[in-house]
N, C-alpha and C positions, 0 to 999 in steps of 0.2 A: 057669741055669745054674749058682750060690753057693746051694744051698738054706739055708745059716746063714746067710747074712746079712740081717737085719732088712730090715723094707720101709724103714725110715727110720734113717740112722744120724747121727749127729751131725757135723758138721764139723768138724774137729780141728784142723788148725794153720793159722791165721790171723795174718796182724798184727794186732796189738793198739794202738791208738792213746790217747797219754795226753793228753789235755786237758790238761794242766798244762805240757807241754813247750815250752817259748816260742817253737820252730818250728813247732810243730802236727804233728809228723810225730815225736813220740818213740814207740820201738818197744818193746812188751813182749816179749821173749825168749821168756819161760818158759811153756811150756805148761802145763796145768793139771794136776796128776798123777793126779787120775781120769781124767782123760779122756786121758793117755797113755797110761795103763794100758790104756783101754780099746780105744786105736787098736792098743796091741801085741798084745793078745787075739787083737783082729778078722783081723788078720795071723798069725797063730799060725791060727788057725780055718779062713781061707780058703783058706789054702796047699794041702794036701791036693786040695781042690775042684779046683784051679786046671790041676790035671793029668788031670783027666776031662773029657771033651765034654760039653753037657744034652742029657738025652733029648729035650725039644722045644726043635729052634734056636729062637733068637731073631731077632727083625728090629730094624734098628737104622739112620735113616737120617743120613745125613751133608752138606753144603751146603758145597763148596768152590768156589773158583774156580782154573783152572791147573793142573788136578789132575798131568800133566804134567810141571807145573816140580820144580824141587829145592825152591822153599817145603815143599809138603808131602812130601818126600821117607821121612821118618822113619814117617809113616800109611801111605804107599802099601808102602814095606819090611815092615812088619808085614806089610799082607795078602800079601804075594808071601812071606814067610816061612810064612806058615799058620796063625799066631795064631790070627788070629779065626776062618778056620773049622774050627780042632782043638776052639776054645769052644765050638763050634755056635751062633756069629752070624753071622749072613747080613749084610750090609753094602747098601743102596741108595745108589750113590754118586749125588746130584747136583748134573751138572754144569752151573756159572755162570759171567754172562761177567764178574763183579768179585765182591769180598769183601761189596761191600754187596748185592749182589741175595743172593747166599747169606745172607748176616743175613737180609735181608727173609724168606727164607724159613720162617728161624727164627720167627723175630717172627710170621709168619702160618699156624704150626703146621705147615708143610708139611716141617719139615727137626726131629729131633731132638738133633743137633748139629751144631755149624761148625766148620773146619777153615779157623782165618784169623787178622788179627794182634789180637793180644791188647786192643789200644786200642778195639777194637769194643766189650770189657765196660764201659769207662768212661763210653763213649756212653750205653750203656744203661742201665746203673746210673742215669747222669744223669736219664735219662728215667722214673726208676722203677721198673726193666723188673729185675725179678731174675735176671740172668746171668751165672756164673761159671765162669771156667777152669780147667779140673781137671787138664793135663798140657801142659807147655810140650814143643814142637818145636825151638824155633830161638832164640839169642840175640842173633840180629841180624837186621833186617830182610831184606839179602841184596838190597835195589832199588838201583837206579843209575841215575846219569842222564848220557845221553850225548846227544850233540849231531853232527846227519847231520855225514858228514867232508868236505865242500863247503864246510858253514856254517865249520865250526869253524879249516879253515883260511885262512877270511878273517877270521875274526875276532882282533884283537888285546890287548884283554881283555875282563874278563865286562861289563865299561858298554855295550860296543856291546850285548848282549843283551837288544835292545827289539821289544816287540810279537812274541816267540817265542811257535810254535806248539808246545806238548810234550804229544806222546800219552800217558794216563793209561790204566787201567781203567774207573774212572770217578768221578767228585765223589763223595768220601764213603768212599773205599776210600785203602787202606796207602800203596799210587802215588801218590794222591793228596795226601796228609799226606807223605809223605818230598819230594815234589816241593816244599811249603808249608816245611818244614822246611831245606831248603836253599836256598831264597830270603834265609830268615830269617840263615844260618849267613851268606849270601854281599851282605847288607845290598845285595839287585836289592829292588826295589818291584817290589807283587803285581801292577801294571798295565801292567809288562814283558811278563805272560805270559798266552795263551790258552789254556786246556786244553781238550784234544781230548780227547774218551770213546770208547776204542777197544776195549774190550773185554779178554779174556785167551786168544783165539783166536791162536798163533803165528804164521799166514800172513799174517793180516791185521796185526799189528804191523810184519811184515814190509813188509809191501808199503808201507804208510803211511809210511813211512821212506823206500823208494824213489819212491816216488812223487811227494813231496814233500807230501802232504797233512799232514806233522808237520814242521816242524822238528828236533825233540828227540824222547827216547821216556824217561818212565821207569819202569822195568820191574823185572823177576824175569827170573836166568838159568834155564836154558839161554841164552834168546834172544838177549838183552844180550850177554852172551861170545861166542855167534854171529856177532852184526853187528858187534860190535869183531873178530874173527879175520878176518870178511871185508875189514876196512877199512872198513866203511861208517860207521861210526860211532865218535867217541869219547869217553871219560869226562869228562864235568866233577867225578865225586861219585860215591863208591859206599858201601854199608854191605855189604859180602859178608862182610868178614871184624870180628871185634871189634876189634881197633885201629881201622878205621877207622867202624866205627860205633861207637867211645867218641871217635873225633874228631869225628864229624856229635853227637853227643847230649851228650855230656859227659860223659858214665860209660856203665857198663856199660848194654845195651838190655835187652830180650827183643821177641819179638812173632811169630811162627807158635804157636797152641796152639789143643787143641780145648776148645770151651766150650759150658754148656749152662744150661737152665732149671736153679735153686734146687731145683724142683719133681722135675726128671729125676733129677736126681745123690740124692735123697732116694729117692724111687721104684724107680730102674732102679740103684742104686746099683752092682749086680754090673755090668751093662752098661758101665756109668763106667770100674768097676772092668778088667774085659778089656782096653775101648779103650787106659788107661795103659801096662797090663802090656806090651801090642803095643807100643806106639810106645817105650817103655823099652827092652824086649826090642830091638827097629831101634836104637834107639841105641846100646849095647854091642855089636850086632855090628858097625856102624858103624865102631866105633873102630878096629877091626882088617882090616875087610873089604877087601883088592886091588882094582883095576881088575878085573880077570877075576870075581870076586866080584862085582862092581856089577855088572857087565855079562850076569853072568847071571841077575842078581836082576832086575834093573830091566829093565820093558819096553821092546824095540827103537823103539816111537814115542816113544818119549820123548826118542831120540836127537838129535832132527832131523835125522835122516839122515848124522850123523857120529860115530863111538864116539870119537876124537879129541877132537872141541872139546866135548863131553858129558863126559868126563873133566876135560877142563882146568877148565870150568866148575864143577865139582862142586868140584875141588881147591880153586879160588877160595874157595869156599864153608865147607870142610869144618868149619873150627874155628868156625864160627857155631852148630853143632848144641847142642843143650844135653846135659851130661854126662847129666844122672839124671832127667829129668824137671821137676825142681823151680824152683818160683819167688823166687827171690832177694827179699829187702828192697830191697837197691841198686838192682836191674833193674827193679822195681815204680816206686820213686822216680823213676827216672828217666822210666821211659814217661810219669809223670805230669804231670812237668815240661813232656816235648816236647808233651803236648797241650794245657797251658797256654799256650805261646806261639801255637797256632790256637785255642785258643777261652775268650774274655777271663770270660764270665760265664755258667753256667748253675748247676743245681740240685748239682754235686758237690761235696765236699771232702773233706778229707783222709780223712774216716772212711767214705768210699765205697769208696776203694781198698782198704780190709779187705774189702771184699765181694765183689771184683770174683775173688776165683779162691779155691781150695782147693789143699792141698798135701798133703788127706788120702791123698788114693789115689797119685798119686807117693811117698808113703812106707810105704806098702803095696811097693808095686812094691821100693825103694829096697834095703828089707828082705827080699825073695825074691831078688835078683840082688845081693845082697852089697856095695855100690856106697856 
């Protein structure tokens, strides 16, 4: 696709940690001059090729859960805007029941890239698996915790929440982690909660709440907003906006991103760059897109049968989307701390964080779009 891209290009813009820093998180903001020059040259070389589709179409498999949700909207919009098709990239969408299942497909070699929560890369690196996030879609998890309205009306305080059955996509997925973070913030004992794995099917989630299979849901929009608008659910907490996410985590957070093996990013750097350019293009498009633009671009089956509710759900999360696809050091550190709350001991350390992402491709996209 991009004939001038070398088979292996270095990963330039990483966080680097100074072991002499007393906090263990001293960040060296300077990128080596030679590497920065190489990166700038790469962006100049690549730019003309971006306007030309490849003679031989390339194929890529992307695993993700809840593709119709707002969580993956920038990636879906990039596809709908025709960015990938124009560059000769054919995507095989591997739709899964949870983020953990999507992750497993990648580990098993069945998926090249995962669209999912950033914290997965921390877990993978802790297991000695070299996976890196390469473009950010969301600056907040967009996940809410909601209680069935009937149960909420009978509740006087959070201390009444005992033996609560909470629906999540699966154990080890972003919905599970957010539920754990909510318990931590609310000072509720873990034994008050029974997690019920429901997958990502919208119909199944709605039915589980309506039939009493679960007392509460921890999930993403538009399904949570839909149930809230239908007065079937009352929110206990959410991370839909930058502000609500910061309240939950104590700092700027990040979540939805694309990640793949380090080997993939080296050998198929052209594909990773195309994916990044597509997502960043979609992020720019979202900044000015109006309701009619959104409805024309987003497939109608994503709306849950109600355009107004879908647009309302989008409005709730709109400021949570990344502005430029870049990973900031503050949000990375917040993600690290959040993970430390749920994982007490493993092989991860501060050095691990530097290996979980790269801003290389997003920097090239930033140059292209002048953001």
